C-alpha positions as a printed Julia matrix, in Angstrom:
221×3 Matrix{Float64}:
 -28.46  -35.25  -26.5
 -25.74  -38.16  -27.23
 -25.57  -37.99  -31.04
 -26.36  -35.06  -33.35
 -27.61  -36.54  -36.63
 -26.28  -35.1   -40.03
 -27.58  -35.57  -43.26
 -28.7   -38.57  -42.05
 -26.03  -39.61  -40.37
 -25.66  -39.55  -36.13
 -22.69  -38.39  -35.02
 -22.21  -38.84  -31.38
 -21.41  -36.01  -29.45
 -21.3   -37.22  -25.54
 -17.36  -37.5   -23.89
 -15.99  -36.81  -26.98
 -13.42  -34.06  -27.53
 -14.77  -30.75  -29.19
 -11.49  -30.81  -31.6
 -12.89  -34.65  -32.91
 -16.67  -33.42  -32.93
 -15.96  -30.64  -35.04
 -13.86  -32.73  -37.8
 -16.53  -35.39  -38.15
 -19.12  -32.4   -38.26
 -16.93  -30.94  -40.72
 -16.78  -34.17  -43.4
 -20.11  -35.22  -42.57
 -21.73  -33.16  -45.5
 -19.45  -34.63  -47.67
 -15.95  -35.34  -48.02
 -14.62  -32.3   -46.97
 -10.91  -32.58  -46.73
  -9.91  -32.69  -42.97
  -6.17  -31.11  -43.71
  -8.35  -27.7   -43.42
  -9.01  -28.0   -39.7
  -5.78  -29.31  -39.42
  -4.59  -26.1   -41.18
  -6.87  -23.62  -39.14
  -5.29  -25.49  -35.62
  -1.85  -25.08  -36.84
  -2.5   -21.57  -37.41
  -4.11  -20.9   -33.71
  -0.99  -22.64  -32.33
   1.48  -20.23  -34.3
  -0.26  -17.44  -33.58
  -0.36  -18.4   -29.56
   3.31  -18.75  -29.97
   4.23  -15.8   -31.7
   2.31  -13.91  -28.81
   4.2   -15.08  -26.56
   7.79  -14.69  -27.93
   6.23  -11.0   -29.08
   8.57   -8.25  -27.75
   7.48   -6.26  -24.75
  10.11   -3.83  -23.85
   9.55   -1.5   -26.49
   9.64    2.46  -25.63
   5.44    2.22  -24.4
   6.51   -0.05  -21.99
   8.5     2.45  -19.96
   5.64    3.24  -18.07
   2.72    0.79  -16.92
   0.12   -0.49  -19.47
  -2.71    0.37  -17.65
  -2.76    4.23  -16.1
  -5.1     4.42  -13.37
  -7.09    7.94  -13.32
  -6.17   10.37  -10.23
  -9.62   10.8    -8.46
  -8.35   12.81   -5.98
  -6.47   15.39   -7.65
  -7.71   18.09   -5.11
  -5.9    15.98   -2.05
  -2.76   15.63   -3.63
  -2.76   19.65   -4.25
  -3.59   20.33   -0.62
  -0.43   17.78    0.42
   1.55   19.35   -2.29
   0.93   23.42   -0.91
   1.29   22.03    2.74
   4.87   20.24    2.37
   5.7    23.48    0.23
   4.97   25.37    3.16
   7.13   23.26    5.71
  10.07   23.31    3.08
   9.73   27.45    3.61
   9.65   26.91    7.17
  12.55   24.81    6.79
  14.33   27.54    5.22
  13.98   30.16    8.27
  16.94   30.91   10.78
  15.37   28.2    13.1
  16.71   25.3    11.23
  20.32   26.85   10.19
  23.84   25.47    9.99
  23.88   25.67   13.57
  21.12   24.12   14.65
  21.9    20.85   12.17
  24.94   21.07   13.48
  23.99   21.08   17.02
  21.38   18.13   16.63
  24.27   15.69   14.29
  26.73   16.58   17.76
  24.08   15.31   20.13
  23.15   12.32   17.92
  26.95   11.07   17.89
  27.39   11.58   21.29
  24.19    9.47   21.91
  25.38    6.69   19.52
  28.93    7.06   21.28
  30.69    7.61   18.2
  33.91    9.35   18.18
  34.25   12.0    14.93
  37.14   14.37   14.22
  35.46   17.64   13.75
  36.69   17.28    9.75
  34.88   14.16    9.71
  32.05   15.65   11.44
  31.68   18.8     9.71
  31.52   16.04    6.02
  28.73   14.39    8.14
  26.81   17.43    8.47
  27.47   18.73    4.94
  26.33   15.52    2.93
  23.58   14.96    5.83
  22.14   18.98    5.04
  22.38   18.23    1.08
  20.75   14.43    1.56
  17.88   16.98    2.93
  17.66   18.24    0.6
  17.28   15.87   -1.87
  14.24   14.13    0.26
  12.62   17.56    0.82
  12.35   17.89   -2.87
  11.98   14.54   -3.37
   8.29   14.24   -1.66
   7.33   17.63   -3.17
   7.99   16.39   -6.63
   6.12   13.41   -6.08
   3.02   15.42   -4.73
   3.28   17.4    -7.41
   3.5    14.23   -9.82
   0.15   13.0    -8.05
  -1.37   16.34   -7.88
  -1.47   16.81  -11.74
  -4.56   15.61  -13.89
  -4.0    12.18  -15.01
  -3.24   11.51  -19.15
  -2.86    8.36  -20.73
   0.22    6.82  -23.25
   3.66    7.53  -22.78
   3.85   11.2   -23.83
   1.2    11.91  -21.72
   2.86   10.32  -18.71
   6.22   12.07  -19.47
   4.71   15.19  -19.73
   3.45   15.28  -16.22
   6.68   13.98  -15.03
   8.37   17.05  -16.68
   6.11   19.62  -15.17
   6.48   18.36  -12.03
  10.07   18.38  -11.83
   9.93   21.75  -13.41
   7.34   23.31  -10.76
   9.71   21.99   -7.86
  12.85   23.75   -9.7
  10.54   26.79   -9.47
  10.25   26.49   -6.13
  13.38   25.51   -5.28
  14.71   29.29   -6.86
  12.21   31.01   -4.79
  13.12   29.34   -1.23
  16.79   30.09   -2.1
  15.77   33.61   -3.15
  14.18   33.94    0.14
  17.19   33.22    1.92
  19.0    36.19    1.15
  16.82   37.89    3.3
  17.19   35.53    6.44
  19.94   35.92    8.77
  22.42   33.05    8.9
  21.14   31.62    5.83
  22.74   32.2     1.85
  21.29   31.41   -1.58
  23.41   28.42   -3.43
  22.69   27.61   -7.22
  24.08   24.16   -6.38
  21.2    23.57   -3.84
  18.82   24.25   -6.37
  20.36   21.32   -8.94
  19.96   19.32   -6.05
  16.56   20.09   -5.09
  15.65   19.51   -9.08
  17.6    15.95   -8.87
  16.18   14.96   -5.79
  12.45   15.41   -7.59
  13.59   13.8   -10.9
  14.78   10.97   -9.29
  12.25   10.57   -6.64
   9.27   10.25   -9.86
  11.57    8.18  -11.64
  12.48    5.53   -9.24
   8.23    5.13   -8.77
   7.51    5.27  -12.83
  10.06    2.46  -12.98
   8.67    0.85   -9.87
   4.87    0.86  -11.32
   6.49   -0.35  -14.6
   7.69   -3.52  -13.12
   4.9    -4.5   -10.83
   2.89   -4.29  -14.11
   5.63   -6.23  -16.13
   5.24   -8.9   -13.61
   1.4    -8.66  -13.46
   1.63   -9.3   -17.13
   4.16  -12.22  -17.52
   2.33  -14.03  -14.43
   4.91  -13.47  -11.98
   3.17  -11.33   -9.36
């Protein structure tokens, strides 16, 4: 159809921009003011500009806007239990300070490095503390994934908090277990390091997810 007849007038429609066609239809029944259509168009344009300028970095955007449902909580819970058992095994006499010292000495020799006894002791102590961070960082993430999914900022923060508390509680039991292991000893400082590892790992993952979500919203991904 090339034209539309309104009030006895033929309004051509083929090959015309939509806004011109709408404007002529608006005027066709009478002398309706064209300024009304202009005001509508300006309102739409202003609304689009305001939407683009709207701030998106509020507190509610600390976590991804699209929270995916955790469809395999049982798998993550089993993984968390297996990893907790592995941590328990690492706390036995087999992996005492003598074992880690021997492994570090072998690694230094393999790399043809020269370290003084004092420097070797420092590297040994730092590496053992880093091992605590990594062990409980992984445990914290597995615990976080094993909890039921909940939407919103408060729900995600509650999951993170419970995960860190569970990792800290397990760290206390692990240190208590080492009181009865020959060659091992309990340390409150190690508990603090373990809890820090769990908290930092969860925060890093949440921050990374938020960054990806933000880039997708902005069309940068």
